[in-house]
N, C-alpha and C positions, 0 to 999 in steps of 0.2 A: 675186787679192782685193783685197787693196788699191788695185788699178786699178778696181773696179764698184763699193768703198763713196766714193767722190768724195775721198779724202783722196789730201792732200800732204807735210805733214810728219810727215814717219818717221823713227821713229828707228830707233836697229838696236841691237841685242845678240849682240856676237860674238863667240867665238873666243878664243885672242891672234893666232890663225893666218891667218881668218877674213877674207878680203878684204870692204870696199863692194864697188868696184863692176862685179862684176855682176850685184846687188841692181840699185844704177843699170841698169846696162843691162837688166837685165830691161822694169826698167817701165817705161822710153824705146822700146824696143822694139812693145810692147804696145800703149802712150799714142801715141802721132806728136803733137811740138805742145805735149804736156802737163809742168805743170817740176814737179817731186818735191825737197823740199829734208830729206836726207840727216844726221843728225846721230847721233854716238855715242852714249849716254847710260847711265853707272854700274850694275853691275846693283844693288846697295846700296840707289844714291839717284842713282834718272837725276834727279830737277830741285833739287838743289838750287840757293843761290842762287850757290853760288861758278861754275856753267853759268848755259846757260840754263831760268828756273825755272816758264818754262811747259811743260803737259809734249806731245806729240807727241801727230795723234791718229790715227796709228797706231807702231804697235811691231813689230818684227821678232826675233823671235830665233833667233839660230841657235848653238847650244849647249848643251850637255847639263849645263852644270852644274847642279843643285839649288838654287840658290840669288839662281838668275836671274832668277822672275820675284819678288824679297821687294818688291821697289821699285818695279813697278806697277800694284799698290792698286786699293780695288775698283770703281774706273770701268774699267774695264781686261774687254773680253772678250776670249773666242778666238775666232779667226773658221778657225783651220787647228789644233785638239791635236795629241795627240799623232805628232807624227811629228816630224822631222832639224828644219824650220824649223818656227816656229809663229806663228800672225799673229796682235795684238792689234790691238783697235780704240778707242781711249778712246771710254766712253760718254756720260761729261759730253758731249762733241760732238753726241751724238744725244740729248740731254734725259733720258737715265737717271738 
């Protein structure tokens, strides 16, 4: 899904025991020659001035925590809802 969206700046919201490498490896395997930038974002304030204040173009959420989506804001829309791994695209990048 992310690979077809054209997004490259990807935020990650993961459980404490979830590794980021499998997501990076899968994106690279499905998109040879394309570069993805993955970074962890906080659950409650993912774009705080203390970190990178720029929202990512997409966010992969791989946690069952009910508060995981609180910091995403209204500009993100779900590409893959209702599963263990959810993908959200930043609608601001699309002019929405």
